[in-house]
N, CA, C and O of each residue as an XYZ file, in Angstrom:
424
protein
N      -8.669     -3.134      9.815
C      -8.084     -1.788     10.691
C      -9.205     -0.574      9.715
O      -9.472     -0.757      8.528
N      -9.730      0.630     10.544
C     -10.326      1.369     10.096
C      -9.913      2.698      9.479
O      -8.784      3.063      9.808
N     -10.384      3.261      8.901
C      -9.292      4.788      8.301
C      -8.824      5.768      9.506
O      -7.753      6.359      9.371
N      -9.598      5.956     10.682
C      -8.875      6.378     12.123
C      -7.685      5.580     12.233
O      -6.577      6.040     11.957
N      -7.884      4.309     12.657
C      -6.026      3.931     12.634
C      -5.714      3.794     11.580
O      -4.528      3.970     11.857
N      -5.683      3.552     10.073
C      -4.556      3.504      9.564
C      -3.682      5.072      9.789
O      -2.528      5.207     10.197
N      -4.853      6.368      9.291
C      -4.824      8.015      9.536
C      -3.591      7.876     10.616
O      -2.430      8.037     10.239
N      -3.925      7.557     12.032
C      -3.166      7.845     13.033
C      -1.538      6.945     13.283
O      -0.604      7.190     14.047
N      -1.743      5.877     12.288
C       0.063      5.099     12.618
C       0.166      5.834     11.682
O       0.955      6.741     11.949
N      -0.450      5.937     10.196
C       0.386      6.875      9.685
C       0.765      8.148      9.714
O       1.535      8.607      8.870
N       0.323      8.766     10.573
C       0.837     10.040     10.484
C       2.527      9.924     11.863
O       3.604     10.504     12.000
N       1.776      8.845     12.533
C       2.635      8.671     13.698
C       3.912      8.205     13.178
O       4.961      8.571     13.709
N       3.892      7.272     11.981
C       4.963      6.733     10.792
C       5.651      7.601     10.748
O       6.678      7.638     11.426
N       5.344      8.406     10.063
C       6.028      9.976      9.341
C       6.176     11.006     10.033
O       6.250     12.131      9.539
N       6.255     10.691     11.604
C       6.635     11.772     12.715
C       6.072     12.905     12.972
O       6.583     13.786     13.663
N       4.661     12.977     12.275
C       4.375     14.502     12.254
C       3.021     14.524     13.245
O       2.286     13.591     13.569
N       2.968     16.040     13.625
C       1.857     16.360     14.417
C       0.267     16.462     13.825
O       0.018     16.149     12.661
N      -0.426     16.776     14.448
C      -1.715     16.636     13.930
C      -1.900     17.826     13.087
O      -2.488     17.823     12.006
N      -1.226     19.095     13.795
C      -0.815     19.930     13.133
C      -0.424     20.126     11.547
O      -1.177     20.651     10.728
N       0.798     19.647     11.278
C       1.507     19.003     10.479
C       0.476     18.999      9.201
O       0.292     19.832      8.313
N      -0.180     17.592      9.499
C      -1.415     16.795      9.001
C      -2.258     17.430      8.208
O      -2.413     17.155      7.018
N      -3.112     18.712      9.097
C      -4.051     19.367      8.710
C      -3.693     20.450      7.387
O      -4.378     20.607      6.377
N      -2.330     21.171      7.760
C      -1.677     21.822      7.329
C      -2.048     21.633      6.070
O      -2.746     22.357      5.360
N      -1.299     20.136      5.726
C      -0.826     19.693      4.396
C      -1.967     18.886      3.627
O      -1.956     18.824      2.397
N      -2.995     18.244      4.432
C      -4.534     18.476      3.585
C      -5.776     19.469      3.273
O      -6.879     19.396      2.731
N      -5.036     20.362      3.871
C      -6.138     21.384      4.448
C      -7.114     21.828      4.855
O      -7.925     22.647      4.424
N      -6.983     20.988      6.135
C      -8.487     21.053      6.970
C      -7.536     21.855      8.647
O      -6.380     22.207      8.881
N      -8.407     21.834      9.180
C      -8.034     21.861     10.668
C      -7.696     21.112     11.612
O      -8.182     20.001     11.395
N      -7.027     21.128     12.698
C      -5.814     20.298     13.480
C      -7.130     19.603     14.023
O      -7.095     18.393     13.797
N      -8.140     19.966     14.595
C      -9.504     19.352     15.318
C     -10.301     18.646     14.528
O     -11.070     17.938     15.178
N     -10.463     18.529     12.898
C     -10.778     17.588     11.757
C      -9.908     16.776     11.525
O     -10.293     15.807     10.870
N      -8.369     16.796     11.947
C      -7.960     15.558     11.623
C      -7.851     14.565     12.915
O      -7.937     13.337     12.898
N      -7.653     15.357     13.961
C      -8.496     14.457     15.473
C      -9.317     13.658     15.511
O      -9.309     12.571     16.089
N     -10.421     14.335     14.637
C     -11.943     13.616     14.574
C     -11.509     12.428     13.700
O     -11.708     11.288     14.120
N     -10.911     12.641     12.475
C     -10.653     11.538     12.091
C     -10.267     10.146     12.721
O     -10.706      9.032     12.435
N      -9.284     10.531     13.697
C      -8.204      9.819     13.992
C      -9.152      8.897     15.336
O      -9.049      7.796     15.876
N      -9.951      9.932     15.433
C     -10.337      9.239     16.562
C     -12.104      8.617     16.628
O     -12.817      8.327     17.590
N     -12.376      8.589     14.982
C     -13.446      7.925     14.496
C     -14.452      8.616     14.549
O     -15.468      7.925     14.475
N     -14.699     10.038     14.677
C     -15.241     10.919     15.080
C     -16.226     11.319     14.257
O     -17.419     11.224     14.548
N     -15.667     11.914     12.896
C     -15.234     12.059     11.935
C     -16.449     11.531     10.513
O     -15.988     11.020      9.492
N     -17.934     11.754     10.682
C     -18.799     11.232      9.750
C     -18.707     11.067      8.087
O     -19.316     12.016      7.594
N     -18.141     10.166      7.019
C     -17.928     10.079      6.373
C     -17.303     11.166      5.910
O     -17.905     11.969      5.197
N     -15.883     11.349      6.291
C     -15.026     12.345      5.419
C     -14.977     12.445      3.597
O     -14.799     11.413      2.950
N     -15.105     13.410      3.101
C     -14.737     13.443      1.490
C     -13.561     12.791      0.942
O     -12.384     12.650      1.272
N     -14.430     12.397     -0.158
C     -13.452     11.691     -1.029
C     -12.134     12.834     -1.407
O     -10.958     12.493     -1.282
N     -12.392     13.711     -1.708
C     -11.380     14.865     -1.272
C     -10.459     15.142     -0.659
O      -9.354     15.505     -1.061
N     -10.907     14.965      0.588
C     -10.022     14.972      1.920
C      -9.326     13.451      1.696
O      -8.108     13.552      1.553
N      -9.647     12.560      1.655
C      -9.806     10.877      1.418
C      -8.104     11.501      0.737
O      -7.092     12.032      1.196
N      -8.539     11.102     -0.393
C      -7.818     11.396     -1.930
C      -6.487     12.278     -1.067
O      -5.459     11.658     -0.794
N      -6.620     13.600     -0.727
C      -5.621     14.134     -0.230
C      -4.922     13.754      0.554
O      -3.724     14.011      0.432
N      -5.398     12.982      1.681
C      -4.741     12.075      2.837
C      -3.627     11.268      2.292
O      -2.424     11.474      2.456
N      -4.320     10.111      1.475
C      -3.681      8.891      0.809
C      -2.231      9.603     -0.004
O      -1.107      9.118     -0.129
N      -2.763     10.883     -0.458
C      -1.696     11.570     -1.047
C       0.036     12.302     -0.500
O       1.208     12.344     -0.877
N      -0.658     12.666      0.367
C       0.173     13.145      1.773
C       1.326     11.757      2.211
O       2.552     11.849      2.269
N       0.566     10.630      2.451
C       1.050      9.298      3.190
C       1.600      8.888      2.419
O       2.539      8.305      2.962
N       1.704      8.715      0.780
C       1.763      8.019     -0.246
C       1.254      6.676      0.024
O       1.959      5.732      0.380
N      -0.007      6.641     -0.164
C      -0.731      5.261      0.111
C      -1.911      5.285     -0.664
O      -2.345      6.396     -0.965
N      -2.552      4.218     -1.071
C      -3.395      4.705     -2.138
C      -4.793      4.434     -1.687
O      -4.915      3.549     -0.840
N      -5.953      5.093     -2.140
C      -7.077      5.548     -1.764
C      -7.852      4.207     -1.295
O      -8.948      4.319     -0.746
N      -7.421      3.268     -1.460
C      -8.156      2.006     -1.320
C      -7.010      1.355     -0.003
O      -7.080      0.325      0.667
N      -6.497      1.920     -0.013
C      -5.644      1.369      1.972
C      -6.340      1.619      2.428
O      -7.126      0.857      2.991
N      -6.424      3.811      2.383
C      -7.108      4.341      3.725
C      -8.258      3.503      3.737
O      -8.009      2.701      4.638
N      -9.250      3.252      3.313
C     -10.503      3.176      3.479
C     -10.010      1.300      3.671
O     -11.101      0.767      3.871
N      -9.499      0.769      3.681
C      -9.848     -0.770      3.978
C     -10.271     -1.566      2.911
O     -10.881     -2.586      3.232
N     -10.109     -1.366      1.790
C     -10.566     -2.173      0.631
C      -9.257     -2.309      0.116
O      -9.569     -2.760     -0.986
N      -8.009     -2.254      0.095
C      -7.137     -2.964     -0.421
C      -6.582     -4.424     -0.023
O      -5.762     -4.548      0.888
N      -7.063     -5.499     -0.740
C      -6.833     -6.574     -0.119
C      -5.775     -7.115     -0.147
O      -5.735     -8.134      0.542
N      -4.097     -6.638     -1.117
C      -3.239     -7.061     -0.850
C      -2.567     -6.328      0.350
O      -1.337     -6.301      0.309
N      -3.091     -5.810      1.269
C      -2.414     -4.543      2.418
C      -1.910     -5.805      2.880
O      -2.421     -6.894      2.618
N      -0.640     -5.568      3.749
C      -0.189     -6.514      4.685
C      -0.850     -6.624      5.917
O      -0.685     -7.598      6.652
N      -1.477     -5.825      6.143
C      -2.253     -5.813      7.344
C      -3.896     -6.480      6.666
O      -4.901     -6.618      7.363
N      -3.842     -6.684      5.760
C      -5.761     -7.575      5.348
C      -5.748     -8.973      5.928
O      -4.788     -9.717      6.128
N      -7.692     -9.246      6.265
C      -7.444    -10.362      6.939
C      -7.120    -11.477      5.812
O      -7.392    -11.308      4.624
N      -6.631    -12.399      6.227
C      -6.222    -13.587      5.286
C      -7.561    -13.985      4.887
O      -7.866    -13.957      3.694
N      -8.493    -14.401      5.893
C      -9.379    -14.972      5.163
C     -10.246    -14.512      4.199
O     -10.753    -15.340      3.443
N     -10.647    -12.743      4.028
C     -11.008    -12.152      3.025
C     -10.144    -12.036      2.028
O     -10.783    -12.183      0.987
N      -8.488    -11.762      1.695
C      -8.235    -12.525      0.544
C      -7.958    -13.545      0.083
O      -7.323    -13.741     -0.953
N      -8.606    -14.651      1.127
C      -8.568    -16.247      0.309
C     -10.383    -15.937     -0.145
O     -10.838    -16.740     -0.959
N     -11.133    -15.074      0.253
C     -12.626    -14.980     -0.519
C     -12.615    -14.345     -1.560
O     -13.346    -14.543     -2.531
N     -11.711    -13.458     -1.435
C     -11.632    -12.413     -2.604
C     -11.077    -13.073     -4.066
O     -11.613    -13.049     -5.174
N      -9.932    -13.606     -3.677
C      -9.562    -14.499     -4.636
C     -10.899    -15.686     -5.408
O     -11.245    -15.730     -6.589
N     -11.379    -16.485     -4.296
C     -12.830    -17.390     -4.842
C     -12.976    -16.518     -5.777
O     -12.452    -16.547     -6.890
N     -13.957    -15.430     -5.182
C     -14.999    -14.230     -5.917
C     -14.287    -14.435     -7.224
O     -14.992    -15.000     -8.060
N     -13.241    -14.167     -7.564
C     -12.439    -13.544     -8.672
C     -13.308    -14.814     -9.606
O     -13.835    -14.443    -10.655
N     -13.423    -16.145     -9.238
C     -13.624    -17.074    -10.406
C     -15.234    -17.145    -10.574
O     -15.930    -18.077    -10.977
N     -15.441    -16.396    -10.318
C     -17.257    -16.168    -10.472
C     -17.879    -15.594    -11.712
O     -17.227    -15.283    -12.709
N     -18.686    -15.518    -11.637
C     -19.313    -15.156    -13.182
C     -20.071    -14.231    -12.662
O     -20.054    -14.021    -11.449
N     -20.671    -13.698    -13.312
C     -21.356    -12.156    -13.711
C     -22.725    -12.566    -12.224
O     -22.773    -12.186    -11.054
N     -23.638    -13.476    -13.045
C     -24.679    -13.674    -12.035
C     -24.320    -14.193    -10.699
O     -24.945    -13.901     -9.679
N     -23.241    -15.010    -10.741
C     -22.370    -15.241     -9.485
C     -22.406    -14.081     -8.285
O     -22.773    -13.930     -7.120
N     -21.896    -13.511     -9.168
C     -21.105    -12.212     -8.394
C     -22.578    -11.712     -7.741
O     -22.789    -11.880     -6.540
N     -23.486    -11.143     -8.540
C     -24.404    -10.456     -7.911
C     -25.288    -11.313     -7.053
O     -26.208    -10.812     -6.406
N     -25.110    -12.170     -7.042
C     -25.848    -13.251     -5.805
C     -25.134    -13.366     -4.694
O     -25.729    -13.129     -3.642
N     -24.106    -13.641     -4.650
C     -22.889    -13.046     -3.613
C     -23.159    -11.429     -2.925
O     -22.960    -10.937     -1.815
N     -23.692    -10.947     -4.169
C     -23.179     -9.396     -3.435
C     -24.845     -9.338     -2.569
O     -24.937     -8.840     -1.447
N     -25.443     -9.628     -2.935
C     -27.062     -9.917     -2.113
C     -27.089    -10.233     -0.985
O     -27.405     -9.628      0.039
N     -26.576    -11.698     -1.278
C     -25.863    -12.079      0.391
C     -25.315    -11.394      1.173
O     -25.313    -11.919      2.287
N     -24.863    -10.507      1.139
C     -23.847     -9.898      1.669
C     -24.550     -8.584      2.398
O     -24.505     -8.231      3.577
N     -25.314     -7.906      1.087
C     -26.385     -6.939      1.348
C     -26.835     -7.296      2.668
O     -26.533     -6.732      3.720
N     -27.541     -8.226      2.515
C     -28.571     -9.370      3.000
C     -28.314     -8.951      4.701
O     -28.901     -8.218      5.497
N     -26.774    -10.088      4.779
C     -26.247    -10.160      6.164
C     -26.017     -8.962      6.699
O     -26.518     -8.836      7.816
N     -25.211     -7.679      6.140
C     -25.359     -6.662      6.619
C     -26.896     -5.849      7.158
O     -27.134     -5.148      8.142
N     -27.433     -6.142      6.442
C     -28.598     -5.348      7.005
C     -29.246     -5.751      8.265
O     -29.708     -5.066      9.178
N     -29.145     -7.447      8.041
C     -29.637     -8.004      9.337
C     -28.825     -7.267     10.775
O     -29.271     -7.288     11.922
N     -27.528     -6.635     10.319
C     -26.763     -6.773     11.924
C     -27.694     -5.108     12.621
O     -27.938     -4.777     13.782
N     -27.969     -4.464     11.393
C     -28.559     -2.723     11.934
C     -29.853     -3.116     12.364
O     -30.634     -2.279     12.816
């Protein structure tokens, strides 16, 4: 799930308007709308932190990096658990492999 989807779901779950969220985190209503539509490129860490604080979630959850979140992919959870058993050298190799795979996609 993307940051956009998470923000939208959290806002709706809290029963808030775009304006209410915008006021709470100090940005414009349009900016929150752009975030929810996935059109805001690279929101600042400060904004993501304010959103996490406002919704009562972790920054990792908003960024999709919380492997323990309820919506986390189970296969990725398993892979993460397995990667924790690797030593530093093996993790570096795994990291290089992932970077290589992602680079091929662009």
